[in-house]
C-alpha positions as CSV (number, residue, x, y, z in Angstrom):
1,X,62.2,-1.1,16.4
2,X,62.2,2.4,18.0
3,X,59.0,3.3,19.7
4,X,56.8,6.0,18.3
5,X,53.9,5.8,20.8
6,X,53.5,5.6,24.5
7,X,50.9,4.8,27.2
8,X,49.9,7.3,29.8
9,X,46.7,8.8,31.6
10,X,44.9,11.9,30.8
11,X,43.3,12.4,34.2
12,X,43.9,11.3,37.8
13,X,42.7,8.0,39.0
14,X,40.0,7.7,41.6
15,X,41.3,6.8,45.1
16,X,41.8,3.1,45.9
17,X,42.3,1.6,49.4
18,X,44.3,-1.5,50.2
19,X,44.4,-2.8,53.8
20,X,47.1,-5.0,55.3
21,X,47.0,-6.0,59.0
22,X,45.2,-2.7,60.0
23,X,47.6,-0.5,57.9
24,X,45.7,1.4,55.3
25,X,47.3,2.1,51.8
26,X,45.6,4.7,49.7
27,X,46.8,4.7,46.0
28,X,46.6,7.4,43.4
29,X,47.8,7.9,39.8
30,X,48.3,11.4,38.5
31,X,49.3,12.5,34.9
32,X,52.5,14.5,35.1
33,X,54.9,16.1,32.7
34,X,57.3,17.9,35.1
35,X,58.6,17.8,38.7
36,X,56.3,20.9,39.4
37,X,53.3,18.6,38.6
38,X,54.7,16.0,41.0
39,X,55.0,18.6,43.8
40,X,51.5,19.9,43.2
41,X,50.0,16.4,43.4
42,X,51.9,15.7,46.6
43,X,50.8,18.9,48.3
44,X,47.2,18.1,47.4
45,X,47.5,14.7,49.0
46,X,49.3,15.9,52.1
47,X,46.5,18.4,52.6
48,X,43.9,15.7,52.2
49,X,45.7,13.1,54.3
50,X,47.3,15.4,57.0
51,X,47.5,12.6,59.6
52,X,49.1,9.9,57.3
53,X,52.6,8.6,58.2
54,X,54.1,8.1,54.8
55,X,53.6,9.5,51.2
56,X,55.6,7.0,49.1
57,X,55.8,7.5,45.4
58,X,57.4,6.9,42.1
59,X,57.1,8.7,38.8
60,X,58.2,8.1,35.2
61,X,58.3,11.0,32.7
62,X,59.3,11.2,29.1
63,X,57.9,9.9,25.8
64,X,60.8,7.5,25.7
65,X,60.3,6.6,29.4
66,X,63.7,8.2,30.2
67,X,63.2,10.0,33.5
68,X,62.2,8.4,36.8
69,X,62.4,8.9,40.6
70,X,61.4,7.0,43.7
71,X,60.9,8.0,47.3
72,X,60.4,5.7,50.2
73,X,59.5,8.6,52.6
74,X,60.8,7.1,55.8
75,X,59.9,3.5,55.0
76,X,62.8,1.0,54.9
77,X,65.1,1.5,51.8
78,X,63.6,0.2,48.6
79,X,60.5,-1.1,50.3
80,X,58.1,1.4,48.8
81,X,59.3,3.6,45.9
82,X,60.9,0.8,43.9
83,X,57.9,-1.6,44.1
84,X,55.7,1.3,42.9
85,X,58.2,2.1,40.1
86,X,58.0,-1.5,39.2
87,X,54.3,-1.4,38.5
88,X,54.9,1.7,36.2
89,X,57.3,-0.3,34.3
90,X,55.2,-3.5,34.2
91,X,52.3,-1.5,32.8
92,X,54.8,0.2,30.4
93,X,53.4,3.7,31.1
94,X,55.0,7.1,31.4
95,X,54.1,10.7,32.4
96,X,52.6,9.3,35.5
97,X,53.1,9.7,39.2
98,X,51.9,7.0,41.6
99,X,51.5,8.0,45.3
100,X,50.7,5.5,48.0
101,X,49.6,7.2,51.3
102,X,50.0,4.9,54.4
103,X,48.3,5.0,57.7
104,X,50.1,2.8,60.2
105,X,47.8,0.3,61.8
106,X,50.0,-0.7,64.8
107,X,51.4,-3.9,63.4
108,X,54.8,-3.9,61.7
109,X,54.6,-5.6,58.3
110,X,58.4,-6.1,57.7
111,X,60.2,-5.2,54.6
112,X,58.7,-8.1,52.6
113,X,55.2,-7.2,53.7
114,X,55.7,-3.5,52.8
115,X,57.1,-4.3,49.4
116,X,54.0,-6.4,48.7
117,X,51.5,-3.8,50.1
118,X,53.1,-0.9,48.1
119,X,53.3,-3.0,44.9
120,X,49.6,-4.0,45.3
121,X,48.3,-0.5,46.0
122,X,50.3,0.8,43.0
123,X,48.9,-2.0,40.8
124,X,45.4,-1.2,41.9
125,X,45.8,2.5,41.2
126,X,46.9,1.8,37.7
127,X,44.1,-0.8,37.1
128,X,41.8,1.9,38.3
129,X,43.1,4.4,35.7
130,X,42.1,4.8,32.1
131,X,45.2,4.2,30.0
132,X,45.5,6.0,26.7
133,X,48.0,5.5,23.8
134,X,49.6,8.6,22.3
135,X,51.9,8.9,19.4
136,X,55.4,10.6,19.4
137,X,55.2,13.3,16.9
138,X,57.9,15.4,15.3
139,X,57.4,18.7,13.4
140,X,58.7,20.5,10.4
141,X,58.3,24.0,8.9
142,X,57.0,24.8,5.5
143,X,57.1,28.3,3.9
144,X,55.7,29.0,0.4
145,X,53.9,31.7,-1.6
146,X,50.1,32.1,-1.5
147,X,49.7,30.2,-4.8
148,X,51.1,27.1,-3.2
149,X,49.0,27.1,-0.1
150,X,46.3,24.8,-1.5
151,X,48.9,22.3,-2.2
152,X,50.1,22.3,1.4
153,X,46.5,21.8,2.5
154,X,46.0,18.9,0.1
155,X,49.2,17.1,1.4
156,X,48.2,17.7,5.0
157,X,44.7,16.2,4.3
158,X,46.1,13.3,2.2
159,X,48.5,12.2,4.9
160,X,46.4,13.1,7.8
161,X,48.8,15.6,9.3
162,X,48.3,18.2,11.9
163,X,48.9,22.0,11.4
164,X,50.4,23.1,14.7
165,X,50.9,26.8,13.7
166,X,50.3,28.9,10.7
167,X,51.2,32.5,9.7
168,X,49.7,33.9,6.5
169,X,51.0,37.5,6.7
170,X,53.9,38.1,4.3
171,X,53.8,34.6,2.9
172,X,52.5,31.2,4.0
173,X,54.3,29.6,6.9
174,X,53.2,26.4,8.5
175,X,54.4,24.2,11.3
176,X,53.3,20.7,10.7
177,X,53.2,17.7,13.0
178,X,53.7,14.2,11.9
179,X,54.0,10.8,13.6
180,X,57.7,10.0,14.2
181,X,57.8,6.7,12.2
182,X,56.5,8.6,9.1
183,X,58.6,11.7,9.5
184,X,61.3,10.9,6.9
185,X,58.7,10.0,4.2
186,X,56.5,12.9,4.7
187,X,59.4,15.3,5.1
188,X,60.9,14.2,1.7
189,X,57.4,14.5,0.1
190,X,57.2,18.2,1.1
191,X,60.8,18.9,0.3
192,X,60.4,17.5,-3.2
193,X,57.7,20.1,-4.1
194,X,59.0,23.1,-6.1
195,X,58.4,26.3,-4.3
196,X,58.4,24.8,-0.7
197,X,61.0,25.7,1.7
198,X,61.1,22.9,4.2
199,X,63.2,22.7,7.4
200,X,63.1,20.9,10.8
201,X,65.2,20.8,13.9
202,X,64.6,17.0,14.0
203,X,66.1,16.4,10.6
204,X,69.7,16.1,11.8
205,X,68.6,13.8,14.5
206,X,66.8,11.6,12.0
207,X,69.6,11.2,9.6
């Protein structure tokens, strides 16, 4: 069954510290929806930890978990970014960036040790975050004359919908948000009302 909800965070986690043979791994989770958000978070951390050796990270973006990237930042290939991404996938979360900042402690950990350390720091960062569930919503437009406005409002209230935009100048125009799994049913309800003009860019995708 296609998902119509996803898990994410609304605010950055507090800092966690994981130590392994004198190396320090500081873990952070940030809510992100674009690569600009990722860059801003990295700049913030690089300013805070200006003597750290590595800023390894992974992010996953998209309500359908469709975009991701990893960065080992100088650590051996796949020893940092992939273990971090693995935790994002294990927790089944999206629109999140996890950064693990490492201060080298003088003892090499080996690839296996690095994988374990970055995985643990990422896991702790997510465990230290407040996860929230959000629904994937679609929208449609309704246009009607003023005498039909109360009927729009009644349907919005009956089905617990969200009015995203409204324009009541020449006639009544509404943009209405609805949970993805209910889109077809709600759209058809509005379309069946005499005097309503209903349209949506999502309609062709849904059919």
